[in-house]
C-alpha positions as CSV (number, residue, x, y, z in Angstrom):
1,X,-143.7,227.5,19.7
2,X,-140.2,227.4,22.2
3,X,-139.1,224.3,23.9
4,X,-136.9,225.1,26.6
5,X,-134.7,222.7,28.3
6,X,-133.7,223.5,31.9
7,X,-131.2,221.2,33.4
8,X,-128.9,220.6,36.6
9,X,-126.3,218.2,35.9
10,X,-123.3,216.9,38.5
11,X,-119.9,218.1,37.4
12,X,-117.5,216.6,40.2
13,X,-116.1,213.8,38.4
14,X,-114.2,213.9,35.3
15,X,-117.0,211.4,33.8
16,X,-119.7,214.0,34.8
17,X,-118.1,217.0,33.5
18,X,-117.4,214.7,29.9
19,X,-121.5,213.6,29.8
20,X,-122.3,217.6,30.8
21,X,-120.1,218.4,27.9
22,X,-121.0,215.7,25.7
23,X,-125.2,217.0,26.4
24,X,-124.5,220.6,26.0
25,X,-122.7,219.9,22.8
26,X,-126.0,217.6,21.5
27,X,-128.6,220.3,22.0
28,X,-126.7,222.8,20.6
29,X,-126.1,220.3,17.6
30,X,-130.1,219.9,17.6
31,X,-130.0,224.0,17.6
32,X,-130.7,224.8,20.2
33,X,-129.6,228.1,21.9
34,X,-128.3,229.2,25.4
35,X,-130.3,231.5,27.0
36,X,-128.8,231.1,30.3
37,X,-126.3,228.8,31.9
38,X,-128.1,225.4,31.5
39,X,-131.3,226.8,30.2
40,X,-131.2,225.7,26.3
41,X,-134.3,226.7,23.6
42,X,-135.5,226.5,20.6
43,X,-137.8,227.9,18.3
44,X,-140.0,225.2,16.6
45,X,-143.1,225.7,14.1
46,X,-145.7,223.8,15.9
47,X,-146.5,222.0,18.8
48,X,-145.8,218.4,17.3
49,X,-142.6,219.5,16.3
50,X,-141.5,220.6,19.8
51,X,-142.5,216.7,21.0
52,X,-140.7,214.9,18.4
53,X,-137.6,217.3,19.3
54,X,-138.3,216.2,23.0
55,X,-138.4,212.5,22.3
56,X,-134.9,213.0,20.1
57,X,-133.6,214.9,23.5
58,X,-134.3,211.9,25.9
59,X,-132.1,209.6,23.6
60,X,-129.0,211.3,24.9
61,X,-130.1,212.4,28.0
62,X,-127.2,212.1,31.0
63,X,-127.0,209.5,33.6
64,X,-127.8,211.7,36.4
65,X,-128.3,215.2,37.2
66,X,-132.2,216.7,36.6
67,X,-133.2,217.6,33.0
68,X,-136.7,219.2,32.4
69,X,-138.2,220.1,29.4
70,X,-141.4,223.1,29.0
71,X,-143.0,224.2,25.8
72,X,-144.4,227.3,25.4
73,X,-145.9,229.4,22.2
74,X,-144.5,232.6,21.1
75,X,-146.9,234.5,23.2
76,X,-146.3,232.9,26.1
77,X,-142.5,233.3,25.3
78,X,-142.5,237.3,24.6
79,X,-144.3,238.0,27.7
80,X,-141.0,237.2,29.6
81,X,-140.1,240.2,31.3
82,X,-136.3,240.9,32.1
83,X,-135.4,242.2,34.9
84,X,-132.0,242.5,35.0
85,X,-130.2,242.6,31.7
86,X,-131.0,243.0,28.4
87,X,-132.6,240.4,25.5
88,X,-129.5,239.5,22.6
89,X,-130.9,240.6,19.4
90,X,-129.6,237.2,17.8
91,X,-132.0,236.5,14.6
92,X,-131.5,232.5,15.1
93,X,-133.5,232.9,18.0
94,X,-136.5,235.0,16.5
95,X,-139.5,233.0,14.6
96,X,-139.6,235.2,12.0
97,X,-136.6,233.9,10.3
98,X,-138.7,230.2,10.3
99,X,-140.2,229.6,6.8
100,X,-143.1,227.2,5.8
101,X,-143.3,225.4,2.8
C-alpha cells in the first residue's frame, strides 16, 4: 500500500508559513517522501498500517488550507504514467525494502 498526502496550504502570513513548515517537517519525520511539491507518499505494509498512519497525520493538521489523503495499492501506484520527466530511483520509495518479520 501507499499512503499519499496532498495539501494546499496558505502561506500569506508568517504564522501560516510556520504552520506549513511544521506540517511538512512532521510528514518527513513520519517517513513520507516528497513526490512533488505538496504531494508526499509513504510505503505501508497493509491497509491497516496506512489507516493508522492517516490517523497520526490527523493529529498534526494545520488550521487552514486543504489536506487530502489517498490510499493506493502497489499495483495502482506502479501503473502511474510519467508524462514529462522520469521517476526518481530512491531506495526509500520502493516496497522492496520493506521487511516483514
